[in-house]
N, C-alpha and C positions, 0 to 999 in steps of 0.2 A: 504493502500499500504505498504510496505516496504522498508526502505530508510537506507542508511550508512551514519553516520556524518564522514565530511572530518577530516582526520588524524590531521592536524595541529589545526583544530578548537578544534578537543577532547581535546587535549592534553593541550591547554589553558583552556578549560573549568575544565580541571581536577585538572590544577594548581590554579585556582582561588578558586575551591573549597575547596582543600587541606588547601589554606592560611589560609579561613574564618575558616576551621575547628581546624587550630594550634593556631587562633588568638582568638579563642572562648573558649578555653580549660579552662584559669584560671576562678577562683571560685570569685565573687564580693568581698570575703573578700580581695583576692590576688591582684585583679584589684585595691582595694583602700590600699593598705598595706603602703604607706606613712601618710596617713590619721590617720588609725587605731593606727599604732606606736606613732603618735604623740599624739592622744588623751588618749590612755593607759599610756602615760608618763604623764596624766597633762599638756601638753604644748597647752592647747586651743587655746590659739592665732593663732600658725603655724597650727595647725588640720584646723582650720577654714580658713586660707590662702591656703590649700590644697584641701579642699571643694569646694570652690571660684573658682580655677583657672582650674579645668577641667571641661568643657563646657558641654561634656555627663552628669554630675549630673544634669545638670538644664533643660536639654530636659524631656519632657512628660514622656517617658520609667521610668527613675529614680526619676520624680520629688516630689513623695511622699518621698521619703528615703532622698531627699536633703534638703526639709522642715523640716521634723522629725528632722533629724541631725541637723539645723539651728537652730531650736527650742531648742533643749538640749542643744548645745554650747552657746545658750543667756542665759538660765537658769543656767549653771553652771557658768557664770560670773555673774550672779544676775541679769542680768538686764532681771527682769520678765515682764515687758510691751512688750518688744521685744517678748522674749519667747512665748509670749501667742499670740501674731499676727501668728509668725510662724505656729504655733498648730493650730489655728484658719483656717489659709489658706490651711494646710494640711488637715483637718476635710473635708474642703468642695471640696478638689480636691479628696480626697479619695473617697467621696461620688457619686463624677459625675463619676467617674471610673466603678466603680460598676455597674453602670446603664449602660456603653457602650457596646451595643453587636455586635459592629463592633470587638471590642477588643477580643471579644470570639471566636467570629468566625474564626478571624485569627491565635490565640493561638492553635485553634483545628487542623488548617492545618497545622502548623508550629509546636511551642511548647510554654509554658506560659511566657518564657522569652523575647519574640518580644513585648510583650505587655505592658501598663504602670503597674507598681509593685502595686498591690491592697495588703496590709499587711496582715497579717494574724488577726486572731481576736482579738488575748490577745496582739498584736502591736495595733492594732485599738483603743483600749479602754485606754493602757499606754498612750497615747497623752492627755486623758484626766485628769488620774492621772497627769502628769506634771502641766497643766492647774490648775487643784484644788490646788495645791503645790503654785504655781506661784500666783494664787489669794489670798490666804491663806500670803504670802509674802506681797502683794498688802493691806491686810487688806480689801478685799473683801468677807466676808466670805459667801455672798447669793452666789455670782458666783461659790466660792468653791462648796460648796450644790449642784449646778444645774450641775456640771461638774462630781461630785461622783455617782447622781442620772443617769448621761448619759452613764456611766461605763454599767451600769447592763441594761439600756433600750436597749443598741445598741446590748449585747449580749444576750439579750430575741429574737432580731429583727432578727440577723443574723442566730442563732439556730431554731427559728420557720419556718426558709427556708428550712433547711435540712430533707431529708426522714427520717420517724420514725427512723430507724434503724443503722441512721448514725448520729447522734446527735454529738454534742461536748462535752466531760467530762467539760472542762470549760465552763461552762452555766451561772456560775453566780460566781461575785467575791465578796470574803470574805471581802477584806482588803478595797474596795471602802465602803462597809457597817461600817467599823472601822473609817473608817474618816469620814463619814458622822455623826456616831455618836461622836467622838470626835469634831466634828465642833460645831453639836446641845449643847453639853455636855458646850463649851466654851462658850456659849451664855446663858447657865443656861436652857435651856428648855431639862431638864431631862427626860422627856415622850419619845419626839422623838428620845433624844438619848438612853433611854433604848430599843426602838422598833429598831434602827440601829442595836444596841451590839448583841439584840437577833437574829437579820435575819444574823448577821456574824457567831455566835455561831453555828446554825443551817446547815450553810452552811457547816464551818468548821468538823462538826458531821456527816453530809450525804454525802460530796464530798471531802473535802481538803485532810483530813486524810487518806481517802482509796485511792483516785487518784492521789495526789501529795505528800503523805506523808509529810504534814503539820496539826498538829493537834491545837486545840485553845490556841492561849496565854494565859498564867496566867492574863496576864494583863487586856486581854479582860473579864475575869469573875469577876474580881473585881471590873471593871466598870459598869458589868451588876448588879451585887449587889449593888454597893453605889447609882446608879442612879434609880434601883427599889425601894430603900429604900426612896430616895429623894422625889420620886412621889408619895410614898404612896402606892403603888401595894405589898400590905401586903403577896398574895399570892404566887406571881410569887418569891417576895425575899424570904419566907421561902422555896419554891421549890428549889429554885437553890442554897442556903443557904446549904439544905441538899445535893442535887445532887453533888456540889463542895467540901463540907466538911471543909469550912472555912467562915468566914466573912469577911467585909471590915475594913481596919481601917480607923478611921474619922480622918479629920487632923484639922492643925489648922487655925484660922482664918486668922492670920496674915500672911500666906505664898500662894504661885501662883503655877502653874503649869506649867511646858516644856513639851511639848510632843515632843519627841528627834526622830525622823527617820533615821535611816541606811539605807544606800544603798551601798550593796557588791558588789563587782564584777564586771564582766559584762557576760550579755547574750552570749548564745550559736550564732557561725555562722554558715551557710549553707554548707555543702559540698555537692559532688555527688555519688550517690550510683546506679547501675542496677541489674536489676532482670531479669531474662529469664523464657518465660513463651512457654512450649508446643502444639501443635494445635491439639487438636482432633476433628474430625468430627465426625457430626452424621448422622442418616438418617432422622430424623422431621425437615431437614433447619437449624439446631444450629450448629455452629462452639464455641467449648469451649477451652478457654486458660485457661493451669493449669501450677502452681509450686507446684508441692509436699514438696518441703523442708520448704516453708512457709505455706502449706496446704490450699493454695487458688485458687478457680476455678472461672471462669467468662462466661457464656454462651452469646454468642450474636445470635441473628435471620437473618440468611442471604438468608434466602429463597426468600425474594423479591427485591432480586438484580441483576440485570442484567446479563447473563449468562457469558460474560468475566470475570465481575469483582467476582462474584461469584467462578469460576473455580480459577482464581488466588489467591483467600481466602484459597480454599481447596485446592492447593499446598503448604500453608502453612507450616514448619517444628516447627520452632520457631520463637518468637521477643524476640529484648533487651528493656526493658523500664529503661529510666533515669528517678529519682527522686531525690528531696531533701531529706538530711537527715542531721540533728544536731550536730555539735560537740561542747561539753562541753568546757566552758574556766572556769577551777576551779578558785574561788577565793583563793586568796592569804591568805584573814583574813577571818574566819567564823565564830566568837564569837567576843563580844563586851560587855563592861562594861563602866558605868560613874562613876567617883570616886568625890563626889561633895565636893568642900571644903576641900580636903584631909582628908576626914572623913567618909562617906557614899558611898557605892557602889550599883548601879544598874545594873543589868543584861538583857541587851536587847534581846529580843525574836524575833522568827524568824515569820511574819504574811504571808508572800508571798513568794512563791517559784516560780520565773517567768523562771526560765530556766526548771523543773520539768514541768509548765504551757505550756512551749513551745514546748517539746518534746511530749509530749502528745496532744497537738492540732497539730501539724504537723503529727502525725500518724491519725488522726480521719479523716484530712483534705486526706491523700493519701487513704483511705480504701474507702471516698466518692470518689474519683475522678480516682479512680486504671481503673474503666471501661472505661471512655471516652477514657483515655490515651492507654489502651490496644489497643479500635478499631482502634482509630488514629494511631497507629505504624503497625497494621493489615494491614489497608487501604494501607497505605505508602509502605511497604513491598510487599504486591500484586502488587502495581503498580509497582514497581522496577523488578518483576518478570515478567510483562508484557512486560516493555520495555527490558528486557534481551532477549526475546522470539522474539522481530523484530528485536534488533540492540546489539550486546554486549555491544560496547561502550556507547552507549546511556542507557543501563542499567548500566552501570560502574557508567556513571555520575548521574542516578536518586538515585544510592548506597551510591556516595559520598555525595547527598546532603541531603539522608537521616541523614545520620550521623551527617553531619553538625546540622541541626535543631533538632536531637533527643540530645538534652542537656536538663538537670535541671533546672530549675529557682532557683541561689543560691543567688539570692537577700534576704535581711534583714535589720532589723532595729539592727543594730548592738552596737549602744551606749548604751541601756538599762541595768539596773542591773541585776546581777545575781538573788540575793532576797532582799527583804526588812525586816528590823527589826523594831520594835520602844519599847519606854517605856516611862508611865507617871512618872515625877520626879517633888517630891515637893521637893521647894526651899524657902528660905526667902526672902522676899521684897527687893529690891535692887542688887547692882551685884554681880554675883554668878561667881565663877572659877569652870568650870568643867574638868575634863581630860579623854578623851574619849581614854581608852586602847583598843586595838586591838590585839587579836591572831591567829595565824594560829595553824591545828592541830598538825604541828612538833616542836612548843612550841616558833618559832620568835613571836615577839612582836613588836608594834608601838604606839606610843602613839600622842595626838593630843589635846592642849590646846584651850579650849573655853570659851570666858565670855558673860554672859548674862546677861541681866535686866528685872528683875522679880517684876510684879504690885501683891501686894496682891490679893487673890481673881480672880484672871485673868488667863487664861492661854495662853503662847505663843508657837510658831512651831519652829521648828530647824531642817534641814535637812543637814545631812552630808553623802558623796558620797567616799569609799574607793575603788578605782577601779584596785589596784593591782591585777592580773590576771595569770595564767598560761595557 
C-alpha cells in the first residue's frame, strides 16, 4: 500500500536528519581539538582535564581511546603504576569488544563509527609496548618481557583470522623483539638475547625494509655479534661478522649501559575520503561494483535475494563509499644524537616507523572490508530507490538518513609517537651528564640535558618523547 508522509512531519524529519549530518561532519581529531592542542604543547595536566571533562569520552563507544589516552598521560607524568592500570583496563575492554557480535551487526546496518572503537592492530599492541616500558621503569623486567611477547602473540592471533590473500603486512613487530633482547641482555641471559635480536633482524630483512622503509639498525647488528660471542655461538658469530662486515667493540668492566629510547613526533590522525563505484549487472545473478580509477572490482551474488530487493539493486548506477584515511603529522625533529660528558657523540637510530605501519595497516584493513562496505552501501541505496518509488518524501528522508550514516570512522589513538629510535650508550659508573641534541631537516635544533646514574656492569633504560609536529 502506498502512502504519503504529512508535509509538516516530513519537514521536521528532514531538519532532524540534516542537523545530525552537520553535527557529525567533524573528524574525531577536530572534535577533540582542545585536548590535542594541549597534548601537542606538552601541557599534560590541562590535556587530562579536557579528556576527563567530556562525558562522551568515557562512554562505551570511545572508552578504549579514553583508557589508552589516560594511560599515555599517566606514563608521560611518570606515574608508571597508574599507566599500567589504565593500559590493563584498555586491554581487557578491547578484547571484550572484539567478541561482541551485536556491535558488528549494528555497524553493518549503519557504519563502524556507531560501535565501540576497536583499535587498529598496531594500536592494539602499542599499549603492550607502553606497558613494557612502564614495567622497566618499575624494575619489573619479567613483566616487561611478558608484554614484549604479547605484542607478537597478539599480532599472530589477529593475522591468523584474516583471509589468506588479505593478511596484514604488519604481522610481526621487530622492535618488540629488540626490546625483548635488550631486557634479556640486561639480565645477562645472552643466549635468549641473541635469539630475540636474530628474530628482529630477520623481520627487518624480510618485512620492515620492504614494507615500511626501515632497515635493521646498526645497534642491533652490534648486539647480535656481542651476544653470539658471549654465548659461544661461534658459527653464528662468524656468519654475521662476515655478513655485517665488522666486529663488535669490547667494553670496559667499569662501564655500564644506558638504553636510550627516543620517541619523536606524533602518529597520524584519520580523515575521511570517499570513492565512487559503478554498478554492473550480469546475467548470472551477480552485481559487480567497479572503480576503474583504483582498478578494483567486487562481485556480489544477488540471485538468491527476493525480487523487490534484487530489482532495486539492479537499478543501481553507482554508490559512494566513505573510508577513513590517515593524515601524517610530520615530526619537527627527525634526527637525534647524545653527547656524553661533552666528549662522545652517539647517533640514535630509527627502529620503528609507527607512521608507516599505520598507513599500510589501514590500507590492508580497507581491502579486507571493502566488499562488506560496498554491499552495505548498495543495500542502503537500493532501499532508498525503493522508498522513492513509493513516496518521494519518504525516499528523500531515507536518502538523507543514508548520507548521515555513511560516515567513515575517523577515531584513532592520537597520542602515539610517529617513530621510535634507540641506542646503547656506554657510560662510566656514577653520574653522567647527557645532552640530547635533536634536529630537523631544515636545520633547526633543540637540546635537552639529562642526568643519569650508572652502575658498572648494569643496564639502565631511559625514554624521552619530543612531540613537536606539524
